[in-house]
N, C-alpha and C positions, 0 to 999 in steps of 0.2 A: 503493500499499498505504500501512497507515497504519505510523507510529511504535512502536507497541506488538507490532504483527506482527512488525517487522521488528526489534526489538529480542530480542522472542525468540528470532528462525529466526538471530540474529548468537551468542545465547547457546548453543542445540545446537549452531552450527557450530562453535565454536570447543572445547568439549567433544570434537566428534568432532575434531578435529583432531590436538587432544591422544593422543586414545584409538589415532589413528593412527602418531600417531610412536613411541607406548608400544610399538604392535603392529610397526613395524621395529623397532624397538630389541631387542624380545624374541626377533622369528623370524632374526635378522640374529645375534646372541649365539651362537642356535642353531645358526647353519647352520657357523660360524664354530668353533666347539666339535663339530659330525663331519667338519666337514673335514680340523682340523691330526689327530686321529689316525687313525692306520693304518683303513683300510676294506678293506671288498667295495664291489662294486657296487650293492647295493643302498644303504648309505651313502651314495654319491654320489649316485645318485637322488634318494633324500632332498633332498641339497644341494641338489640341481637345482630340487625341486618349492620347498624353501623362496626361492629365487630369485627362480623366475614369483612369488610371493606377493609376496616383496618390491616387484618391477617394478608390481604391481594396485594394493598398498598406495601407492606414489609419483605412482600416479594418480590414485587417491580423492586424495590426500591436495592435488594439483595442482590439481584438480577443485575443491576445496573452497577454496582460496585465493581461485580465480578468482571464489568463488560470493559467501566471504565481502568479497572488495574491491569486487563491484557492490554488495551491499547496503549497506554503510557510503560507499558513493559516491552511491544512493539517500537515503540516510538526509542527506547532505549536502545534496544540493542541493533534500530536502525545507525545508530549514533549521533540524531538530532536533538540530543541534552547531554 
């Protein structure tokens, strides 16, 4: 891969990494606020759905982090850094 392609891809992945973290905090905050208030089964189903979304976002975050590590290693191996 060319150096320019790798650096542009890394820039995109870093922004996606930030977006995943912000989404995790937003969904987590919503889950906590809905869980704290005395609720009904409908509210608990929304909290459960938020938990599933958080798990999916964490999986995306982990996958993205591993991809960034591979690209950094490839960039270093090519002698660009």
